[in-house]
Steps between C-alpha positions, in 0.01 A plus 500: 500500500787744573651436161162553330416824693844640398436423122158642530661838595457515880764674719309497818229268643313453827525166665206400712668328799306290754523679843655191666775443241838471666742803415776267349237354256392843414843613415558186286189563298599854447846405371332292243353803355779744555744255323291569196520882549168544643463708812247360756264669745330302774118492504248362733140416411260517800179309463272516806119517565474756781608860572663393827723238319601749240596775738705246707688383199569840380666589841701182482616500136502852369864574567624145398414530132554741212152461384177425696202370304148399609275254336151638563303203615185703597359848497625571860851397441490696159388820672773478766771416254419771250516791762790362720826667381706203608340307231691555152283287278151347504374230263185316445436135384264540195362160580374615841154643428459619872742806462636708224652844432214759495477879500489546886817296527669693223417819691681353814804358322824634626731234344461330153277249353659199349379301199662151483423468137666183376389286795142633447471430139724207423314175483116484541411866539136547452331789359356628823837514655622722216199743535557508883874591446400751226249666733773545770735643240224748398465603853876542555532704171210724614648577837858515362599237749862394534523165320764212505502239227650157561482161351454320831705220351581192702672303224737584215207435246316812641791745442405779270686815399420849646368603159265194474367571852433870418337394169251277698434779730380730223282217378310509830456871488783671673655797343822478311661726768371281792614187336852634420536630845360185654776284382793725597465852647225435766645188659858650511372825653323305775807299591720812494260667729506210737883492510504869583240443774716229656810712510632656819440854370131456449276653767152515338348584163685796360746525796835354534827563689780682331851429645700824477825484318822512673693817460 
């Protein structure tokens, strides 16, 4: 997969890491990609059913990962995840009819909405799934929401190039600008912002310590 991602044109990828994976194993996995010239950032996907569990996991893991994503399992979790600034990314399972990205959530969203395009459409994707994703894309476009596009790939056969992913995004109704930003600029800006927030100089949003230069 590392070789294929390199050939496809990726220079940076997010690795979704299980929270209990040992540090040595994480380093070993990262080296596999870095040996192919691909920079890796560590991502965690939180999947819970209650507000209490989500807040508990955010307190525990926010500073342990470069990117924190929440899979919205129901409307309550989605509302909390969209407005909590500790959440970088929210995403929805298009096969879960109980919850989807709607206008009120778009108004609350402080992070970015993710579309896992290849994992969604590869295989037996039904027409109602396409229309559900297209409806969410239309809402994101109307509200000018920040969007992240990913393949969601879990095997080499699912690897697609950034250009291919962006092309699929325009097919579901995202603007060309959102699609272009979604595969590069938006995810990188989120990671850079998180790195700044975790630095010693950071105090709060818009405020950081400045060390005076020695004379």
